N, C-alpha and C positions, 0 to 999 in steps of 0.2 A: 231544460238544462239549464239556463239564466241559473246565476248562482252561484257561491264556494261550495264546494266538498273537500270542507276541513279536513287532514288525515287525522286518524283518531289518535288522538294522544298529542297533541302538536299545541296545542292551548294556546293561547294570545300572537299579538303579531299579525299580518296579514290579512288578507282579507275575506270575513266569516259572514256568513251569511245573507249575499248582500248580491241581485242582480247586477244586470250592466250597468242598469242605471242607478245603483243606490251607492250610499259610499262607504267607500272597505275603513275599515281601521290598518292605521299602521303600525303596530307593533306596540313592546312596552317604552313608555317616555324614559328609561331610563337603559336600554340599551341602546347598544350603534355606539358608544363613545370613543376617543380617541384611543388608540392600544397606549399600551404601558410606555411606548417607544417615542410616543408625541405628544406634545404638549399642548395644555388645554389651550382651544380654539385656534391649533393648526390644522391646515387643508390637509386629510386625510384620504378624501377619495382616488387620485391620482393615484400615491405610492398602492393602496389598497390594491387598482388594479394592477399595477404592474409586479407586484409581487403576485395575486394572482394568477396572471400568465406564466410566471415562471413554474409557479408550482400546478399546473394543469397538463400536462406530457400530450393532451389533445389536441390543444389549443397553439397553432400557429403564431396569432396574433389578436390585439383586443386593443381597440384604438374607443379613446373616452374623449365625446362630442358633449359641448354645450356646459363643461363644468361651471362656467361660472353661474350656469341656475339653481345650485345648489342654492336650498333657502340654509342650510346650516354647513357649509365645509366641514366643518371639525365631528361630524358626525354621521353613522349609516344607520339607520336601526330596523330600515324594509328595503328588499328589493324586490321589483318587477319582470318575472322573466318568462320571456316569452318564451314559450315551446312549442315547437314546430319541425317538422319532416328536413332532411337533409342532410349535408354532409357540416355543416357547421350545428348541428342540434344535441350532439353530447357535449363538445365542445362547450357554448351557452354556459349548460347549465353545471360542464364544472368549474367556467370561471366565476358564475353565482355565486355555487357553493365557496369557493376560496374567500371570494369577498365577502361572504357574510361570516364566513369562520375568520377575516381576522378585524371582522368590525363589530360582533354579536348582533347582526342583523337576522332580521326574519325572511325568508326566500316567499315569492306567490309564483307559483307554478300556473300561469295563464296560456289556456290556447282558446283560440276564437276559430270559431266554424263560419261556415255563411249561412246566412238566412236561405229562405224558399226565395225571397225574390233575390237576392243577392248571385244564386242559380241559375235563376231562370233567364233577369237581363244581362249573366256576363260578367259581375263585378267582381267574381272569384276567379276572373279567367278567362281571357280572352283569345278567340281564333288557338290555333294550333302552338305549342313550345315546341322548344329546339327539342326535347326529348318525343316528337312527335305527340303528343295525347291532346286527345282530343277534349272542346270547354265538355264539363261535365251539364250533366241537367238535373231538374230542379227532382226528382227522385232520387238522386246519389246523397242526398240529405242526411240518410242512415248511416250511409256510409261513412262520411265525414265526421259524424258526433263519435262512431266508433272506432274510428281512425283517431280522432285526437284524445279518445280515451285511453288507446292504447299507448300511446304516446305518454301521455301525462304519468302513467304507468311504469314507463320505462323511465322516464326523468324522475320518477320519487325512488324507482330503485335504483338507478347511478347515486343517487344523494347517500344511499349507504347510510349510514349511522347516524347521519345529521338528521336531527330532529325538528329544528323551528323549521318547520316548512307545511304550508297549504296549497291546495290545487282548484285549479277555478275553471271550468266551462265554459264559456259563453256562445252566444250567437251573437253574427251583428252581419252590416253589409258590407263594414269593411274589418280587417283586422287592427289597418290600423288607426281609423278611426277607434277601437274599442281601448287599443294600447294608452292612445294620447290621452283619451276620457279619464282613464284610471290613474294616469301620471302622475296629477295633483297629490293621489294620498300616496305616494310611495319615494323615498330618497332616490331612486338611481332606476334606472331600466337599463336590463339586458335583453340583447336582443340577436340574433343570427344575422353575419353577413347575408346581400343577398342570393337570392337562391331561384335557379330556373324552374319548370314545370308548376304545372296548371295550378296544385296546391301549395307548392312551395313558392309560386310569384305570389300566391292569395295573403301567403301568412310573412314572406323573407321576402320578396319581389321590391316593388315600390316600397312595401309597408316599410322597410328598412330606411329609408330615404325621408320618408315623411314623418318617422317616428326620429327622429337625427335631427329633422327640422322644426318639431311641430312639438313635442313634447317639453312639457313645464321644470320637467328638473333631466339632471345631467344621463346620458344616454351611453352606455359601450356597447360597441359593435365586435363582434366577435368571431374571426375565422379560423375554424377546424382544420385540423390535417386530414380529414374526410377520412381517418382511421378507424372511427367508435360515432356513427352516426347514431339517433335514437331509431329512428326506422330501418335500420340494419339489425339492428339485437336482435 
């Protein structure tokens, strides 16, 4: 399951043919420059995020963290989108799409499933959640992978006619670790707000805080209205 599963016809941009230890490409060097209303060299990330929230009805809010980490504040050519379950998932994809529309960026739909070791030692979730679900066992690995593929399918479908997107399902002991590791190869990371539940914690629990703290690029944290979650589709 390691590696990128690029959607047919998406061509260029995002991570392609790379495992979790690989170094994905980050899109066309000519894409992602400031739009026609922005002066050359003018920072565009903040305005693109604000416009994306306004244009995405399912998004209740989005916060830009670490804006000073942008190597090129006047361009966004590639965006890593952390795809997971929960009430913020649909809005996360919507906001990422609107940012990409505004900046001509490529999207990488990125989902992390826990390794057998992570499941065995409880790294994918410890104890009982507020919803009462028990810690998963190592035998649930295939179920995580199948659920991840369904989420990536739903995320890709949610993009509609937007075609500058790849998808990538990877295994890792830590969702946060995988996202942070890949962050240098993108201009922006988009994640959902923290979520409870065993699977949700692995993808969007403390993961969000860790990604915000440790990613090497700016991070957009999206809060959805709960009406269009990917896993509720």
